All heavy atoms as a GROMACS GRO file, in nm:
protein
  592
    1MET      N    1   0.080  -0.118   0.000
    1MET     CA    2   0.000  -0.001  -0.003
    1MET      C    3   0.091   0.126   0.001
    1MET      O    4   0.187   0.132   0.068
    1MET     CB    5  -0.093  -0.001   0.121
    1MET     CG    6  -0.225   0.042   0.093
    1MET     SD    7  -0.344   0.030   0.235
    1MET     CE    8  -0.294  -0.107   0.329
    2SER      N    9   0.045   0.226  -0.068
    2SER     CA   10   0.126   0.348  -0.081
    2SER      C   11   0.104   0.441   0.035
    2SER      O   12  -0.006   0.447   0.094
    2SER     CB   13   0.083   0.418  -0.211
    2SER     OG   14   0.143   0.548  -0.219
    3ASP      N   15   0.209   0.512   0.072
    3ASP     CA   16   0.198   0.612   0.178
    3ASP      C   17   0.141   0.739   0.129
    3ASP      O   18   0.117   0.836   0.204
    3ASP     CB   19   0.333   0.637   0.241
    3ASP     CG   20   0.379   0.513   0.328
    3ASP    OD1   21   0.293   0.433   0.367
    3ASP    OD2   22   0.500   0.504   0.351
    4GLN      N   23   0.130   0.758  -0.001
    4GLN     CA   24   0.075   0.882  -0.062
    4GLN      C   25  -0.074   0.893  -0.034
    4GLN      O   26  -0.144   0.797  -0.029
    4GLN     CB   27   0.102   0.885  -0.214
    4GLN     CG   28   0.247   0.886  -0.250
    4GLN     CD   29   0.265   0.885  -0.397
    4GLN    OE1   30   0.173   0.848  -0.474
    4GLN    NE2   31   0.381   0.918  -0.442
    5GLN      N   32  -0.114   1.018  -0.019
    5GLN     CA   33  -0.257   1.043   0.000
    5GLN      C   34  -0.330   1.017  -0.129
    5GLN      O   35  -0.275   1.044  -0.238
    5GLN     CB   36  -0.279   1.184   0.054
    5GLN     CG   37  -0.229   1.206   0.194
    5GLN     CD   38  -0.267   1.339   0.247
    5GLN    OE1   39  -0.323   1.422   0.179
    5GLN    NE2   40  -0.231   1.363   0.373
    6ASP      N   41  -0.455   0.975  -0.117
    6ASP     CA   42  -0.538   0.946  -0.232
    6ASP      C   43  -0.650   1.048  -0.240
    6ASP      O   44  -0.748   1.038  -0.165
    6ASP     CB   45  -0.594   0.803  -0.221
    6ASP     CG   46  -0.691   0.768  -0.327
    6ASP    OD1   47  -0.694   0.836  -0.429
    6ASP    OD2   48  -0.766   0.670  -0.311
    7PRO      N   49  -0.632   1.153  -0.325
    7PRO     CA   50  -0.736   1.258  -0.334
    7PRO      C   51  -0.874   1.204  -0.367
    7PRO      O   52  -0.974   1.250  -0.310
    7PRO     CB   53  -0.682   1.355  -0.444
    7PRO     CG   54  -0.541   1.321  -0.458
    7PRO     CD   55  -0.521   1.176  -0.413
    8ALA      N   56  -0.882   1.106  -0.457
    8ALA     CA   57  -1.017   1.054  -0.492
    8ALA      C   58  -1.076   0.985  -0.371
    8ALA      O   59  -1.200   0.998  -0.346
    8ALA     CB   60  -1.000   0.952  -0.610
    9GLY      N   61  -1.000   0.906  -0.295
    9GLY     CA   62  -1.052   0.842  -0.176
    9GLY      C   63  -1.094   0.943  -0.070
    9GLY      O   64  -1.196   0.927  -0.003
   10MET      N   65  -1.016   1.046  -0.047
   10MET     CA   66  -1.047   1.149   0.046
   10MET      C   67  -1.173   1.224   0.004
   10MET      O   68  -1.260   1.254   0.091
   10MET     CB   69  -0.932   1.246   0.067
   10MET     CG   70  -0.809   1.183   0.132
   10MET     SD   71  -0.665   1.293   0.146
   10MET     CE   72  -0.732   1.411   0.266
   11ALA      N   73  -1.187   1.248  -0.123
   11ALA     CA   74  -1.312   1.320  -0.173
   11ALA      C   75  -1.432   1.230  -0.152
   11ALA      O   76  -1.536   1.273  -0.104
   11ALA     CB   77  -1.297   1.351  -0.322
   12ALA      N   78  -1.416   1.101  -0.186
   12ALA     CA   79  -1.533   1.010  -0.163
   12ALA      C   80  -1.570   0.998  -0.018
   12ALA      O   81  -1.688   0.995   0.018
   12ALA     CB   82  -1.490   0.869  -0.222
   13LEU      N   83  -1.470   0.988   0.072
   13LEU     CA   84  -1.501   0.980   0.215
   13LEU      C   85  -1.572   1.113   0.257
   13LEU      O   86  -1.673   1.099   0.335
   13LEU     CB   87  -1.371   0.959   0.292
   13LEU     CG   88  -1.384   0.955   0.443
   13LEU    CD1   89  -1.472   0.836   0.487
   13LEU    CD2   90  -1.246   0.938   0.512
   14SER      N   91  -1.529   1.224   0.217
   14SER     CA   92  -1.587   1.349   0.257
   14SER      C   93  -1.729   1.358   0.209
   14SER      O   94  -1.822   1.405   0.279
   14SER     CB   95  -1.506   1.467   0.205
   14SER     OG   96  -1.381   1.472   0.266
   15ILE      N   97  -1.753   1.320   0.084
   15ILE     CA   98  -1.886   1.327   0.020
   15ILE      C   99  -1.980   1.228   0.098
   15ILE      O  100  -2.094   1.265   0.133
   15ILE     CB  101  -1.884   1.295  -0.125
   15ILE    CG1  102  -1.808   1.410  -0.200
   15ILE    CG2  103  -2.021   1.269  -0.183
   15ILE    CD1  104  -1.768   1.374  -0.344
   16CYS      N  105  -1.936   1.109   0.126
   16CYS     CA  106  -2.019   1.014   0.192
   16CYS      C  107  -2.052   1.058   0.335
   16CYS      O  108  -2.162   1.044   0.378
   16CYS     CB  109  -1.953   0.874   0.196
   16CYS     SG  110  -1.952   0.796   0.034
   17GLU      N  111  -1.954   1.113   0.402
   17GLU     CA  112  -1.973   1.163   0.537
   17GLU      C  113  -2.077   1.272   0.538
   17GLU      O  114  -2.165   1.274   0.617
   17GLU     CB  115  -1.843   1.214   0.601
   17GLU     CG  116  -1.859   1.268   0.738
   17GLU     CD  117  -1.731   1.326   0.795
   17GLU    OE1  118  -1.637   1.357   0.725
   17GLU    OE2  119  -1.726   1.342   0.918
   18ALA      N  120  -2.063   1.366   0.442
   18ALA     CA  121  -2.157   1.477   0.429
   18ALA      C  122  -2.301   1.423   0.402
   18ALA      O  123  -2.403   1.468   0.460
   18ALA     CB  124  -2.117   1.572   0.322
   19LEU      N  125  -2.312   1.323   0.319
   19LEU     CA  126  -2.448   1.265   0.283
   19LEU      C  127  -2.503   1.199   0.409
   19LEU      O  128  -2.625   1.214   0.437
   19LEU     CB  129  -2.434   1.166   0.170
   19LEU     CG  130  -2.412   1.227   0.031
   19LEU    CD1  131  -2.382   1.117  -0.069
   19LEU    CD2  132  -2.533   1.303  -0.012
   20LEU      N  133  -2.425   1.119   0.479
   20LEU     CA  134  -2.478   1.050   0.598
   20LEU      C  135  -2.516   1.151   0.706
   20LEU      O  136  -2.622   1.136   0.769
   20LEU     CB  137  -2.373   0.952   0.650
   20LEU     CG  138  -2.347   0.832   0.570
   20LEU    CD1  139  -2.229   0.748   0.621
   20LEU    CD2  140  -2.472   0.745   0.555
   21LEU      N  141  -2.438   1.257   0.725
   21LEU     CA  142  -2.474   1.362   0.820
   21LEU      C  143  -2.598   1.434   0.777
   21LEU      O  144  -2.686   1.467   0.866
   21LEU     CB  145  -2.357   1.458   0.841
   21LEU     CG  146  -2.240   1.407   0.920
   21LEU    CD1  147  -2.123   1.505   0.911
   21LEU    CD2  148  -2.279   1.377   1.060
   22ALA      N  149  -2.619   1.462   0.648
   22ALA     CA  150  -2.740   1.526   0.599
   22ALA      C  151  -2.860   1.434   0.629
   22ALA      O  152  -2.965   1.491   0.669
   22ALA     CB  153  -2.725   1.555   0.453
   23LEU      N  154  -2.848   1.305   0.603
   23LEU     CA  155  -2.957   1.212   0.630
   23LEU      C  156  -2.993   1.207   0.780
   23LEU      O  157  -3.112   1.206   0.818
   23LEU     CB  158  -2.922   1.075   0.581
   23LEU     CG  159  -2.917   1.055   0.432
   23LEU    CD1  160  -2.853   0.916   0.398
   23LEU    CD2  161  -3.049   1.072   0.365
   24LEU      N  162  -2.891   1.219   0.863
   24LEU     CA  163  -2.912   1.221   1.007
   24LEU      C  164  -2.975   1.357   1.050
   24LEU      O  165  -3.074   1.359   1.121
   24LEU     CB  166  -2.779   1.203   1.077
   24LEU     CG  167  -2.782   1.200   1.229
   24LEU    CD1  168  -2.867   1.080   1.280
   24LEU    CD2  169  -2.637   1.190   1.284
   25ASP      N  170  -2.918   1.465   1.004
   25ASP     CA  171  -2.969   1.598   1.037
   25ASP      C  172  -3.116   1.623   0.999
   25ASP      O  173  -3.186   1.688   1.070
   25ASP     CB  174  -2.887   1.710   0.972
   25ASP     CG  175  -2.743   1.720   1.028
   25ASP    OD1  176  -2.720   1.666   1.135
   25ASP    OD2  177  -2.660   1.786   0.962
   26ARG      N  178  -3.154   1.561   0.887
   26ARG     CA  179  -3.292   1.584   0.836
   26ARG      C  180  -3.384   1.476   0.881
   26ARG      O  181  -3.500   1.459   0.834
   26ARG     CB  182  -3.289   1.593   0.684
   26ARG     CG  183  -3.230   1.730   0.641
   26ARG     CD  184  -3.185   1.729   0.495
   26ARG     NE  185  -3.121   1.857   0.460
   26ARG     CZ  186  -3.000   1.897   0.497
   26ARG    NH1  187  -2.923   1.820   0.574
   26ARG    NH2  188  -2.951   2.012   0.457
   27ASN      N  189  -3.340   1.393   0.974
   27ASN     CA  190  -3.418   1.286   1.034
   27ASN      C  191  -3.468   1.186   0.928
   27ASN      O  192  -3.579   1.133   0.944
   27ASN     CB  193  -3.535   1.343   1.117
   27ASN     CG  194  -3.482   1.416   1.236
   27ASN    OD1  195  -3.394   1.374   1.304
   27ASN    ND2  196  -3.541   1.535   1.256
   28VAL      N  197  -3.397   1.169   0.817
   28VAL     CA  198  -3.427   1.072   0.718
   28VAL      C  199  -3.392   0.930   0.768
   28VAL      O  200  -3.465   0.838   0.749
   28VAL     CB  201  -3.361   1.104   0.586
   28VAL    CG1  202  -3.386   0.993   0.480
   28VAL    CG2  203  -3.403   1.237   0.530
   29LEU      N  204  -3.278   0.921   0.832
   29LEU     CA  205  -3.231   0.795   0.888
   29LEU      C  206  -3.181   0.821   1.032
   29LEU      O  207  -3.116   0.921   1.053
   29LEU     CB  208  -3.115   0.736   0.810
   29LEU     CG  209  -3.145   0.677   0.672
   29LEU    CD1  210  -3.010   0.634   0.606
   29LEU    CD2  211  -3.236   0.560   0.680
   30PRO      N  212  -3.223   0.733   1.125
   30PRO     CA  213  -3.164   0.746   1.261
   30PRO      C  214  -3.020   0.699   1.264
   30PRO      O  215  -2.971   0.624   1.178
   30PRO     CB  216  -3.256   0.651   1.344
   30PRO     CG  217  -3.308   0.552   1.248
   30PRO     CD  218  -3.318   0.618   1.115
   31GLU      N  219  -2.951   0.744   1.367
   31GLU     CA  220  -2.807   0.711   1.381
   31GLU      C  221  -2.785   0.561   1.377
   31GLU      O  222  -2.687   0.515   1.315
   31GLU     CB  223  -2.752   0.774   1.507
   31GLU     CG  224  -2.603   0.757   1.520
   31GLU     CD  225  -2.541   0.836   1.632
   31GLU    OE1  226  -2.604   0.929   1.681
   31GLU    OE2  227  -2.428   0.798   1.673
   32ARG      N  228  -2.872   0.485   1.439
   32ARG     CA  229  -2.846   0.335   1.441
   32ARG      C  230  -2.849   0.274   1.297
   32ARG      O  231  -2.779   0.180   1.273
   32ARG     CB  232  -2.952   0.266   1.533
   32ARG     CG  233  -3.090   0.258   1.475
   32ARG     CD  234  -3.186   0.177   1.567
   32ARG     NE  235  -3.310   0.158   1.501
   32ARG     CZ  236  -3.400   0.243   1.477
   32ARG    NH1  237  -3.388   0.368   1.519
   32ARG    NH2  238  -3.511   0.213   1.411
   33GLU      N  239  -2.933   0.328   1.209
   33GLU     CA  240  -2.934   0.279   1.073
   33GLU      C  241  -2.807   0.324   0.996
   33GLU      O  242  -2.757   0.247   0.916
   33GLU     CB  243  -3.059   0.323   1.001
   33GLU     CG  244  -3.182   0.254   1.050
   33GLU     CD  245  -3.307   0.273   0.970
   33GLU    OE1  246  -3.291   0.285   0.847
   33GLU    OE2  247  -3.417   0.276   1.026
   34ILE      N  248  -2.760   0.445   1.023
   34ILE     CA  249  -2.639   0.490   0.961
   34ILE      C  250  -2.521   0.407   1.006
   34ILE      O  251  -2.438   0.362   0.926
   34ILE     CB  252  -2.616   0.638   0.990
   34ILE    CG1  253  -2.722   0.724   0.913
   34ILE    CG2  254  -2.476   0.685   0.949
   34ILE    CD1  255  -2.729   0.870   0.949
   35VAL      N  256  -2.519   0.373   1.133
   35VAL     CA  257  -2.412   0.281   1.183
   35VAL      C  258  -2.428   0.147   1.118
   35VAL      O  259  -2.324   0.086   1.080
   35VAL     CB  260  -2.419   0.267   1.339
   35VAL    CG1  261  -2.330   0.157   1.391
   35VAL    CG2  262  -2.388   0.405   1.407
   36GLY      N  263  -2.549   0.101   1.097
   36GLY     CA  264  -2.568  -0.025   1.028
   36GLY      C  265  -2.511  -0.021   0.885
   36GLY      O  266  -2.456  -0.123   0.838
   37ILE      N  267  -2.536   0.090   0.816
   37ILE     CA  268  -2.478   0.103   0.683
   37ILE      C  269  -2.328   0.094   0.683
   37ILE      O  270  -2.264   0.024   0.603
   37ILE     CB  271  -2.527   0.238   0.621
   37ILE    CG1  272  -2.676   0.237   0.591
   37ILE    CG2  273  -2.445   0.274   0.492
   37ILE    CD1  274  -2.731   0.373   0.559
   38LEU      N  275  -2.269   0.161   0.783
   38LEU     CA  276  -2.121   0.161   0.796
   38LEU      C  277  -2.072   0.019   0.829
   38LEU      O  278  -1.975  -0.026   0.774
   38LEU     CB  279  -2.077   0.265   0.896
   38LEU     CG  280  -2.098   0.406   0.862
   38LEU    CD1  281  -2.069   0.499   0.978
   38LEU    CD2  282  -2.019   0.448   0.741
   39ARG      N  283  -2.141  -0.048   0.916
   39ARG     CA  284  -2.105  -0.182   0.952
   39ARG      C  285  -2.112  -0.277   0.834
   39ARG      O  286  -2.028  -0.364   0.811
   39ARG     CB  287  -2.191  -0.240   1.067
   39ARG     CG  288  -2.159  -0.169   1.199
   39ARG     CD  289  -2.214  -0.248   1.319
   39ARG     NE  290  -2.215  -0.168   1.441
   39ARG     CZ  291  -2.105  -0.132   1.512
   39ARG    NH1  292  -1.988  -0.176   1.474
   39ARG    NH2  293  -2.117  -0.061   1.620
   40ASP      N  294  -2.222  -0.260   0.754
   40ASP     CA  295  -2.234  -0.344   0.633
   40ASP      C  296  -2.117  -0.320   0.532
   40ASP      O  297  -2.062  -0.415   0.473
   40ASP     CB  298  -2.364  -0.316   0.564
   40ASP     CG  299  -2.484  -0.371   0.637
   40ASP    OD1  300  -2.469  -0.453   0.728
   40ASP    OD2  301  -2.599  -0.332   0.600
   41ALA      N  302  -2.082  -0.193   0.522
   41ALA     CA  303  -1.968  -0.161   0.433
   41ALA      C  304  -1.838  -0.220   0.483
   41ALA      O  305  -1.763  -0.279   0.408
   41ALA     CB  306  -1.956  -0.011   0.418
   42ALA      N  307  -1.816  -0.212   0.615
   42ALA     CA  308  -1.696  -0.270   0.673
   42ALA      C  309  -1.692  -0.419   0.651
   42ALA      O  310  -1.587  -0.476   0.616
   42ALA     CB  311  -1.682  -0.232   0.817
   43GLU      N  312  -1.805  -0.484   0.678
   43GLU     CA  313  -1.814  -0.629   0.663
   43GLU      C  314  -1.788  -0.675   0.519
   43GLU      O  315  -1.717  -0.776   0.494
   43GLU     CB  316  -1.950  -0.678   0.707
   43GLU     CG  317  -1.962  -0.825   0.712
   43GLU     CD  318  -2.098  -0.873   0.761
   43GLU    OE1  319  -2.172  -0.799   0.823
   43GLU    OE2  320  -2.130  -0.990   0.733
   44THR      N  321  -1.832  -0.595   0.420
   44THR     CA  322  -1.807  -0.628   0.283
   44THR      C  323  -1.657  -0.632   0.255
   44THR      O  324  -1.605  -0.724   0.189
   44THR     CB  325  -1.875  -0.529   0.192
   44THR    OG1  326  -2.019  -0.535   0.210
   44THR    CG2  327  -1.844  -0.553   0.044
   45HIS      N  328  -1.584  -0.534   0.309
   45HIS     CA  329  -1.442  -0.529   0.289
   45HIS      C  330  -1.372  -0.637   0.370
   45HIS      O  331  -1.271  -0.695   0.322
   45HIS     CB  332  -1.385  -0.389   0.325
   45HIS     CG  333  -1.424  -0.285   0.223
   45HIS    ND1  334  -1.360  -0.276   0.103
   45HIS    CD2  335  -1.519  -0.190   0.226
   45HIS    CE1  336  -1.415  -0.182   0.033
   45HIS    NE2  337  -1.509  -0.128   0.103
   46GLU      N  338  -1.420  -0.667   0.488
   46GLU     CA  339  -1.360  -0.776   0.571
   46GLU      C  340  -1.372  -0.912   0.501
   46GLU      O  341  -1.281  -0.996   0.523
   46GLU     CB  342  -1.425  -0.780   0.704
   46GLU     CG  343  -1.393  -0.658   0.791
   46GLU     CD  344  -1.485  -0.644   0.916
   46GLU    OE1  345  -1.584  -0.716   0.927
   46GLU    OE2  346  -1.453  -0.557   0.995
   47LYS      N  347  -1.473  -0.932   0.424
   47LYS     CA  348  -1.498  -1.061   0.357
   47LYS      C  349  -1.438  -1.068   0.215
   47LYS      O  350  -1.456  -1.169   0.147
   47LYS     CB  351  -1.643  -1.092   0.353
   47LYS     CG  352  -1.704  -1.117   0.487
   47LYS     CD  353  -1.854  -1.148   0.476
   47LYS     CE  354  -1.911  -1.183   0.610
   47LYS     NZ  355  -2.056  -1.212   0.604
   48ALA      N  356  -1.372  -0.960   0.170
   48ALA     CA  357  -1.323  -0.955   0.031
   48ALA      C  358  -1.210  -1.058   0.013
   48ALA      O  359  -1.135  -1.093   0.103
   48ALA     CB  360  -1.271  -0.818   0.006
   49HIS      N  361  -1.206  -1.107  -0.108
   49HIS     CA  362  -1.104  -1.208  -0.149
   49HIS      C  363  -1.017  -1.147  -0.258
   49HIS      O  364  -1.050  -1.040  -0.314
   49HIS     CB  365  -1.171  -1.336  -0.205
   49HIS     CG  366  -1.258  -1.402  -0.103
   49HIS    ND1  367  -1.211  -1.474  -0.004
   49HIS    CD2  368  -1.395  -1.408  -0.096
   49HIS    CE1  369  -1.310  -1.520   0.068
   49HIS    NE2  370  -1.426  -1.480   0.015
   50GLY      N  371  -0.911  -1.214  -0.289
   50GLY     CA  372  -0.825  -1.171  -0.393
   50GLY      C  373  -0.678  -1.185  -0.356
   50GLY      O  374  -0.645  -1.239  -0.248
   51PRO      N  375  -0.590  -1.133  -0.436
   51PRO     CA  376  -0.448  -1.137  -0.411
   51PRO      C  377  -0.416  -1.059  -0.282
   51PRO      O  378  -0.492  -0.973  -0.241
   51PRO     CB  379  -0.384  -1.072  -0.529
   51PRO     CG  380  -0.492  -1.054  -0.634
   51PRO     CD  381  -0.621  -1.067  -0.566
   52GLU      N  382  -0.307  -1.090  -0.220
   52GLU     CA  383  -0.268  -1.030  -0.091
   52GLU      C  384  -0.272  -0.876  -0.093
   52GLU      O  385  -0.330  -0.821   0.000
   52GLU     CB  386  -0.131  -1.080  -0.046
   52GLU     CG  387  -0.084  -1.032   0.089
   52GLU     CD  388  -0.176  -1.067   0.204
   52GLU    OE1  389  -0.249  -1.169   0.193
   52GLU    OE2  390  -0.177  -0.995   0.302
   53PRO      N  391  -0.218  -0.809  -0.190
   53PRO     CA  392  -0.225  -0.662  -0.185
   53PRO      C  393  -0.365  -0.608  -0.190
   53PRO      O  394  -0.401  -0.510  -0.119
   53PRO     CB  395  -0.150  -0.621  -0.315
   53PRO     CG  396  -0.064  -0.734  -0.349
   53PRO     CD  397  -0.139  -0.858  -0.302
   54GLU      N  398  -0.454  -0.678  -0.257
   54GLU     CA  399  -0.595  -0.640  -0.264
   54GLU      C  400  -0.661  -0.663  -0.133
   54GLU      O  401  -0.737  -0.577  -0.081
   54GLU     CB  402  -0.668  -0.717  -0.375
   54GLU     CG  403  -0.803  -0.662  -0.405
   54GLU     CD  404  -0.861  -0.732  -0.531
   54GLU    OE1  405  -0.792  -0.752  -0.626
   54GLU    OE2  406  -0.981  -0.771  -0.520
   55ARG      N  407  -0.628  -0.769  -0.066
   55ARG     CA  408  -0.687  -0.806   0.066
   55ARG      C  409  -0.637  -0.705   0.170
   55ARG      O  410  -0.714  -0.665   0.257
   55ARG     CB  411  -0.654  -0.949   0.109
   55ARG     CG  412  -0.729  -1.056   0.031
   55ARG     CD  413  -0.732  -1.190   0.096
   55ARG     NE  414  -0.604  -1.232   0.148
   55ARG     CZ  415  -0.510  -1.303   0.077
   55ARG    NH1  416  -0.538  -1.338  -0.044
   55ARG    NH2  417  -0.397  -1.336   0.132
   56GLN      N  418  -0.514  -0.666   0.160
   56GLN     CA  419  -0.453  -0.564   0.252
   56GLN      C  420  -0.530  -0.434   0.237
   56GLN      O  421  -0.559  -0.366   0.340
   56GLN     CB  422  -0.309  -0.547   0.228
   56GLN     CG  423  -0.225  -0.661   0.272
   56GLN     CD  424  -0.076  -0.640   0.245
   56GLN    OE1  425  -0.033  -0.550   0.176
   56GLN    NE2  426   0.010  -0.734   0.292
   57LEU      N  427  -0.562  -0.394   0.116
   57LEU     CA  428  -0.633  -0.270   0.094
   57LEU      C  429  -0.777  -0.283   0.154
   57LEU      O  430  -0.824  -0.187   0.219
   57LEU     CB  431  -0.647  -0.237  -0.054
   57LEU     CG  432  -0.721  -0.112  -0.091
   57LEU    CD1  433  -0.666   0.009  -0.022
   57LEU    CD2  434  -0.726  -0.100  -0.244
   58HIS      N  435  -0.842  -0.392   0.132
   58HIS     CA  436  -0.976  -0.414   0.188
   58HIS      C  437  -0.970  -0.416   0.345
   58HIS      O  438  -1.059  -0.356   0.406
   58HIS     CB  439  -1.036  -0.546   0.136
   58HIS     CG  440  -1.090  -0.538  -0.001
   58HIS    ND1  441  -1.199  -0.463  -0.035
   58HIS    CD2  442  -1.042  -0.588  -0.116
   58HIS    CE1  443  -1.224  -0.474  -0.162
   58HIS    NE2  444  -1.127  -0.551  -0.219
   59THR      N  445  -0.872  -0.477   0.402
   59THR     CA  446  -0.855  -0.478   0.546
   59THR      C  447  -0.836  -0.334   0.597
   59THR      O  448  -0.899  -0.295   0.698
   59THR     CB  449  -0.738  -0.568   0.590
   59THR    OG1  450  -0.764  -0.700   0.546
   59THR    CG2  451  -0.715  -0.564   0.743
   60ALA      N  452  -0.753  -0.262   0.535
   60ALA     CA  453  -0.727  -0.119   0.576
   60ALA      C  454  -0.856  -0.038   0.565
   60ALA      O  455  -0.888   0.043   0.648
   60ALA     CB  456  -0.618  -0.058   0.494
   61THR      N  457  -0.935  -0.062   0.462
   61THR     CA  458  -1.058   0.008   0.439
   61THR      C  459  -1.160  -0.027   0.549
   61THR      O  460  -1.223   0.062   0.608
   61THR     CB  461  -1.120  -0.022   0.301
   61THR    OG1  462  -1.020   0.013   0.202
   61THR    CG2  463  -1.245   0.048   0.274
   62ALA      N  464  -1.171  -0.155   0.581
   62ALA     CA  465  -1.260  -0.197   0.688
   62ALA      C  466  -1.218  -0.142   0.820
   62ALA      O  467  -1.301  -0.094   0.897
   62ALA     CB  468  -1.258  -0.351   0.696
   63ASP      N  469  -1.085  -0.137   0.844
   63ASP     CA  470  -1.032  -0.080   0.971
   63ASP      C  471  -1.073   0.065   0.982
   63ASP      O  472  -1.112   0.113   1.087
   63ASP     CB  473  -0.885  -0.094   0.981
   63ASP     CG  474  -0.839  -0.239   1.001
   63ASP    OD1  475  -0.926  -0.326   1.032
   63ASP    OD2  476  -0.719  -0.269   0.978
   64LEU      N  477  -1.061   0.143   0.872
   64LEU     CA  478  -1.096   0.284   0.873
   64LEU      C  479  -1.244   0.303   0.900
   64LEU      O  480  -1.287   0.390   0.983
   64LEU     CB  481  -1.059   0.347   0.740
   64LEU     CG  482  -1.090   0.497   0.725
   64LEU    CD1  483  -1.029   0.581   0.834
   64LEU    CD2  484  -1.050   0.548   0.587
   65ILE      N  485  -1.326   0.228   0.839
   65ILE     CA  486  -1.472   0.238   0.859
   65ILE      C  487  -1.503   0.211   1.005
   65ILE      O  488  -1.581   0.279   1.072
   65ILE     CB  489  -1.552   0.148   0.766
   65ILE    CG1  490  -1.532   0.188   0.621
   65ILE    CG2  491  -1.698   0.140   0.804
   65ILE    CD1  492  -1.581   0.094   0.518
   66ASN      N  493  -1.441   0.102   1.060
   66ASN     CA  494  -1.466   0.065   1.197
   66ASN      C  495  -1.419   0.174   1.294
   66ASN      O  496  -1.478   0.199   1.400
   66ASN     CB  497  -1.407  -0.073   1.232
   66ASN     CG  498  -1.483  -0.186   1.171
   66ASN    OD1  499  -1.609  -0.180   1.178
   66ASN    ND2  500  -1.415  -0.281   1.113
   67GLU      N  501  -1.305   0.242   1.263
   67GLU     CA  502  -1.256   0.354   1.342
   67GLU      C  503  -1.357   0.467   1.345
   67GLU      O  504  -1.379   0.527   1.447
   67GLU     CB  505  -1.124   0.401   1.289
   67GLU     CG  506  -1.006   0.305   1.322
   67GLU     CD  507  -0.876   0.358   1.262
   67GLU    OE1  508  -0.863   0.479   1.230
   67GLU    OE2  509  -0.788   0.275   1.238
   68ILE      N  510  -1.417   0.494   1.229
   68ILE     CA  511  -1.516   0.600   1.220
   68ILE      C  512  -1.636   0.565   1.310
   68ILE      O  513  -1.689   0.648   1.382
   68ILE     CB  514  -1.564   0.620   1.076
   68ILE    CG1  515  -1.450   0.682   0.994
   68ILE    CG2  516  -1.693   0.703   1.069
   68ILE    CD1  517  -1.475   0.679   0.845
   69ILE      N  518  -1.678   0.439   1.311
   69ILE     CA  519  -1.791   0.391   1.394
   69ILE      C  520  -1.750   0.406   1.538
   69ILE      O  521  -1.826   0.464   1.621
   69ILE     CB  522  -1.831   0.247   1.366
   69ILE    CG1  523  -1.886   0.238   1.221
   69ILE    CG2  524  -1.931   0.193   1.463
   69ILE    CD1  525  -1.901   0.094   1.170
   70ASP      N  526  -1.633   0.354   1.574
   70ASP     CA  527  -1.589   0.352   1.714
   70ASP      C  528  -1.571   0.492   1.772
   70ASP      O  529  -1.591   0.513   1.887
   70ASP     CB  530  -1.460   0.270   1.731
   70ASP     CG  531  -1.484   0.122   1.700
   70ASP    OD1  532  -1.596   0.076   1.708
   70ASP    OD2  533  -1.381   0.052   1.676
   71ALA      N  534  -1.525   0.581   1.684
   71ALA     CA  535  -1.497   0.719   1.734
   71ALA      C  536  -1.627   0.798   1.753
   71ALA      O  537  -1.628   0.899   1.817
   71ALA     CB  538  -1.406   0.794   1.632
   72GLY      N  539  -1.735   0.744   1.697
   72GLY     CA  540  -1.864   0.815   1.714
   72GLY      C  541  -1.870   0.946   1.637
   72GLY      O  542  -1.930   1.042   1.681
   73ASN      N  543  -1.801   0.952   1.522
   73ASN     CA  544  -1.791   1.075   1.448
   73ASN      C  545  -1.915   1.097   1.358
   73ASN      O  546  -1.906   1.158   1.254
   73ASN     CB  547  -1.666   1.075   1.357
   73ASN     CG  548  -1.542   1.083   1.436
   73ASN    OD1  549  -1.545   1.139   1.551
   73ASN    ND2  550  -1.431   1.039   1.387
   74LEU      N  551  -2.029   1.050   1.402
   74LEU     CA  552  -2.152   1.070   1.324
   74LEU      C  553  -2.222   1.197   1.366
   74LEU      O  554  -2.321   1.235   1.298
   74LEU     CB  555  -2.246   0.950   1.343
   74LEU     CG  556  -2.186   0.819   1.300
   74LEU    CD1  557  -2.283   0.703   1.331
   74LEU    CD2  558  -2.151   0.818   1.156
   75SER      N  559  -2.180   1.263   1.468
   75SER     CA  560  -2.246   1.387   1.510
   75SER      C  561  -2.162   1.504   1.464
   75SER      O  562  -2.041   1.505   1.479
   75SER     CB  563  -2.256   1.389   1.660
   75SER     OG  564  -2.328   1.279   1.709
   76ARG      N  565  -2.230   1.599   1.404
   76ARG     CA  566  -2.161   1.720   1.361
   76ARG      C  567  -2.109   1.796   1.480
   76ARG      O  568  -2.173   1.821   1.572
   76ARG     CB  569  -2.258   1.807   1.277
   76ARG     CG  570  -2.187   1.907   1.197
   76ARG     CD  571  -2.290   1.987   1.116
   76ARG     NE  572  -2.373   1.908   1.026
   76ARG     CZ  573  -2.337   1.864   0.910
   76ARG    NH1  574  -2.222   1.895   0.862
   76ARG    NH2  575  -2.423   1.798   0.834
   77ARG      N  576  -1.982   1.835   1.474
   77ARG     CA  577  -1.920   1.911   1.582
   77ARG      C  578  -1.937   2.061   1.560
   77ARG      O  579  -1.930   2.107   1.448
   77ARG     CB  580  -1.768   1.883   1.585
   77ARG     CG  581  -1.734   1.733   1.593
   77ARG     CD  582  -1.742   1.683   1.739
   77ARG     NE  583  -1.686   1.550   1.745
   77ARG     CZ  584  -1.758   1.446   1.786
   77ARG    NH1  585  -1.881   1.463   1.822
   77ARG    NH2  586  -1.708   1.328   1.794
   78SER      N  587  -1.968   2.128   1.667
   78SER     CA  588  -1.986   2.274   1.647
   78SER      C  589  -1.851   2.351   1.647
   78SER      O  590  -1.756   2.302   1.695
   78SER     CB  591  -2.067   2.327   1.771
   78SER     OG  592  -2.188   2.268   1.778
   0.00000   0.00000   0.00000
């Protein structure tokens, strides 16, 4: 895995975070359902198959999603 930052990945993460926060702010989805969406995404990456470099990327992705869940970063900070 590269140590370089991935602008496309950072943009995707920011957009998804903004969308999830908007759904929460507008009471479209409760926080527990948003956490469920994130858990489903992490599980998909945890179960991914393929060559070792690809599995490492999926593991790192799942770890990041789980860190977001564990940190409770679903609430907008003032």
